[in-house]
C-alpha positions in Angstrom: -15.5 -19.4 -31.1 -15.1 -17.7 -27.8 -16.7 -14.3 -27.2 -14.4 -11.3 -26.9 -15.0 -9.3 -23.6 -15.9 -5.6 -24.1 -12.9 -3.8 -22.7 -13.6 -0.3 -21.4 -10.1 0.3 -20.1 -6.4 -0.1 -21.1 -3.4 -0.4 -18.8 -0.6 2.2 -19.0 2.6 0.7 -17.7 5.3 2.7 -15.9 8.6 1.1 -14.8 10.6 3.0 -12.0 14.4 2.7 -11.6 17.2 4.2 -9.6 19.0 6.6 -12.0 22.4 5.9 -10.5 22.3 2.1 -10.2 19.6 1.2 -12.7 17.9 -1.1 -10.1 14.1 -1.2 -10.1 12.3 0.5 -7.2 9.5 -1.5 -5.6 6.6 0.2 -3.8 6.9 3.6 -5.6 3.6 5.5 -6.0 2.7 6.2 -9.6 -0.1 8.8 -10.4 -1.6 9.4 -13.8 -3.5 12.7 -14.4 -5.5 13.0 -17.6 -7.9 15.7 -18.8 -10.7 16.3 -16.3 -10.7 12.9 -14.7 -9.8 12.0 -11.1 -6.2 10.9 -10.9 -5.4 7.2 -11.3 -2.7 5.8 -9.1 -1.0 2.5 -8.4 2.3 1.1 -6.9 5.2 -0.6 -8.5 5.6 -4.4 -8.0 8.8 -6.4 -7.5 9.7 -5.8 -11.1 9.5 -2.0 -10.6 6.4 -1.9 -12.8 3.0 -0.2 -12.1 0.0 -0.9 -14.3 -2.6 2.0 -14.3 -6.0 1.3 -15.8 -7.2 4.2 -17.9 -10.6 4.7 -19.5 -10.4 3.6 -23.2 -11.9 7.0 -24.3 -8.7 8.7 -23.2 -6.5 6.9 -25.7 -3.9 9.2 -27.3 -4.8 12.1 -25.1 -2.1 14.1 -23.2 -1.6 13.3 -19.6 0.9 13.7 -16.8 2.8 11.1 -14.8 3.9 11.8 -11.2 6.1 9.3 -9.3 7.1 9.3 -5.6 9.2 6.9 -3.6 10.8 7.0 -0.1 14.4 8.3 -0.3 14.0 9.7 -3.8 13.1 13.1 -5.3 9.6 13.4 -6.8 9.3 13.1 -10.6 6.8 14.7 -13.0 6.5 14.9 -16.8 3.9 15.1 -19.6 3.0 11.9 -21.5 0.8 10.7 -24.3 -1.6 7.8 -23.3 -0.8 5.1 -25.8 -2.2 1.6 -25.3 0.0 -1.5 -25.9 3.2 0.6 -25.6 6.3 -0.6 -23.9 6.5 0.5 -20.2 7.3 4.1 -19.7 10.7 4.1 -17.9 11.1 6.7 -15.1 14.4 7.2 -13.3 14.4 8.7 -9.9 17.2 10.7 -8.3 18.0 9.8 -4.7 17.5 12.5 -2.1 21.0 14.0 -1.5 22.6 13.2 1.8 23.1 16.2 4.2 26.7 17.4 4.4 28.4 18.2 7.7 29.8 21.7 8.2 33.5 22.3 9.0 33.0 25.4 11.1 35.7 25.2 13.8 34.5 25.5 17.4 36.5 28.1 19.3 38.3 26.7 22.4 37.1 27.7 25.9 39.7 29.7 27.8 40.8 28.2 31.1 42.1 30.7 33.7 45.7 29.8 34.9 45.9 32.0 38.0 42.5 31.7 39.5 42.6 32.6 43.2 41.7 29.9 45.7 38.2 29.8 47.1 37.0 29.1 50.6 33.9 27.1 49.5 33.0 24.5 52.1 32.2 21.0 50.9 29.4 19.3 52.8 30.4 15.9 54.1 28.7 12.9 52.5 26.2 11.4 55.0 27.1 7.9 56.2 23.5 6.7 56.2 21.8 8.2 53.2 18.1 7.7 52.8 17.1 4.8 50.6 16.6 5.6 47.0 13.1 5.8 45.7 12.6 2.9 43.3 11.7 3.8 39.7 8.2 2.6 38.5 8.2 -0.4 36.3 6.3 -0.3 33.0 4.0 -3.1 32.1 5.2 -5.2 29.2 1.9 -6.3 27.8 0.7 -2.9 26.3 4.2 -2.4 24.8 4.0 -5.8 23.0 0.5 -5.0 21.8 1.6 -1.6 20.5 4.5 -3.1 18.6 2.1 -5.5 16.8 -0.6 -2.9 15.9 -0.3 -0.5 13.0 -0.7 3.2 13.7 -3.9 4.9 12.6 -3.7 6.3 9.1 -3.7 5.2 5.5 -2.1 2.2 3.9 -2.0 0.9 0.3 -1.2 -2.4 -1.5 -2.1 -4.3 -4.6 -4.0 -7.6 -4.9 -3.1 -9.5 -8.1 -5.6 -11.7 -9.9 -3.2 -14.6 -10.3 -2.3 -14.8 -6.6 -3.6 -18.1 -5.3 -2.9 -17.6 -1.6 -4.4 -14.8 0.4 -2.4 -11.6 0.2 -1.1 -10.5 3.6 -1.1 -6.7 4.1 1.2 -6.4 7.2 -1.5 -3.9 8.4 -2.4 -5.0 11.9 -5.5 -3.7 13.7 -6.9 -3.8 17.2 -10.3 -4.7 18.3 -12.5 -1.6 18.2 -10.7 0.0 15.3 -12.8 1.5 12.5 -11.5 0.1 9.3 -12.4 1.5 5.8 -11.3 -0.5 2.7 -11.6 0.9 -0.8 -10.5 -0.8 -4.0 -10.3 0.1 -7.7 -8.9 -1.5 -10.9 -10.0 -4.6 -12.8 -9.1 -8.3 -12.9 -9.6 -10.5 -15.9 -11.3 -13.7 -14.7 -10.9 -16.0 -17.7 -11.9 -15.6 -21.3 -15.6 -15.9 -20.9 -16.4 -13.7 -17.9 -13.8 -11.1 -18.8 -12.8 -8.1 -16.7 -14.5 -7.4 -13.4 -14.0 -4.7 -10.8 -13.7 -5.2 -7.0 -17.5 -5.7 -6.6 -17.4 -8.8 -8.7 -20.4 -10.2 -10.7 -23.0 -13.0 -10.5 -23.7 -13.2 -14.3 -21.8 -12.6 -17.5 -22.8 -12.0 -21.1 -22.5 -15.0 -23.5 -23.7 -14.6 -27.1 -26.0 -11.7 -26.1 -27.5 -13.5 -23.2 -27.0 -13.1 -19.4 -25.6 -16.3 -18.0 -25.2 -17.1 -14.2 -21.6 -17.7 -13.1 -21.2 -21.2 -11.6 -20.9 -20.9 -7.8 -18.5 -23.8 -7.9 -15.8 -21.3 -8.9 -16.4 -19.2 -5.8 -14.5 -19.4 -2.5 -17.5 -18.0 -0.7 -20.7 -18.9 -2.7 -22.7 -16.1 -0.9 -20.5 -13.4 -2.4 -20.3 -12.3 -6.1 -17.7 -14.0 -8.2 -14.2 -12.4 -8.1 -15.3 -9.8 -5.5 -12.6 -8.5 -3.2 -12.7 -10.0 0.3 -10.8 -9.4 3.5 -10.4 -11.0 6.9 -8.6 -10.4 10.2 -6.0 -13.2 10.3 -6.0 -16.7 8.8 -8.5 -18.0 11.4 -11.2 -15.4 10.6 -14.1 -15.7 8.2 -14.0 -13.8 4.9 -16.0 -10.7 4.7 -17.2 -8.9 1.5 -15.4 -5.6 0.9 -16.0 -5.0 -2.8 -15.0 -1.5 -3.9 -15.9 0.2 -0.5 -16.5 -1.2 3.0 -16.3 0.1 6.5 -16.4 -2.2 9.6 -15.4 -2.2 13.3 -12.7 -4.8 14.1 -14.0 -7.4 16.5 -10.5 -8.8 17.2 -6.8 -8.1 17.0 -4.9 -9.3 13.9 -3.4 -8.5 10.5 -5.6 -7.9 7.5 -5.5 -10.4 4.6 -7.1 -10.0 1.1 -8.4 -12.4 -1.6 -10.5 -12.4 -4.7 -13.6 -14.7 -4.6 -12.3 -17.1 -7.3 -11.0 -20.6 -6.9 -9.5 -21.0 -10.4 -6.9 -18.2 -10.8 -4.7 -19.9 -13.4 -6.0 -17.8 -16.3 -6.6 -14.5 -14.4 -4.8 -11.2 -15.0 -4.8 -7.6 -13.6 -4.9 -6.4 -10.1 -6.9 -4.3 -7.6 -5.4 -1.2 -5.9 -6.4 -1.3 -2.3 -6.4 1.5 0.3 -6.9 0.8 4.0 -7.9 3.6 6.5 -7.6 2.9 10.2 -9.3 5.1 12.8 -8.8 4.4 16.5 
């Protein structure tokens, strides 16, 4: 008989749709507020669904859901936190398009009997001085700027079943200060159970602490299932866990991965936030 992992959280699911078309909205931010706790937030996937992990001791307590998406009006309502329920469906109203005004523009009066003037017109010189050439802008900095993300905050989700590294499309420059924080849980098989972004090196089996086989790790020096990041596909993985700050030593786009080779029986995801200071 396999041991049952001790679950300390449950996932509350919210599906976000366009109220006029019924189409799902990907990338919407979903925030759950529940009595006295810091807000829990996540983002909808390509099915329009966000899974927010809530502490199990908050089951059946009242809460509040807040949903935001680009091009839509914000949404808020009170909810009851019920585990194993069907996804809570939220329908967003598009932001209304501005309407043009029809105020007529009065015509400008043109005088019909204006007296002639004696203004002299200077002749055009036959040998005008050469025009001053306009300065040319270097192309290299413009190319680099187009490939580098602006300083600020970015968010994405790292799913436990994803085999290939997750590209963030957040591109940094050498010298940038990068802070990565992560929350949430990923189920790493039936024995190890749910782990956070810091991963683990042991798990409980029949009341005993058992080391996790390093053969299941992509990087054996890091805890199993820990969240890792790198700057481009040719960079080495670095341990991020739930919180890491580093100075970029090269230009490139950030990629993320969990330290687990066998992802076939995984579930869940990490919510990742990236802060860039330049």
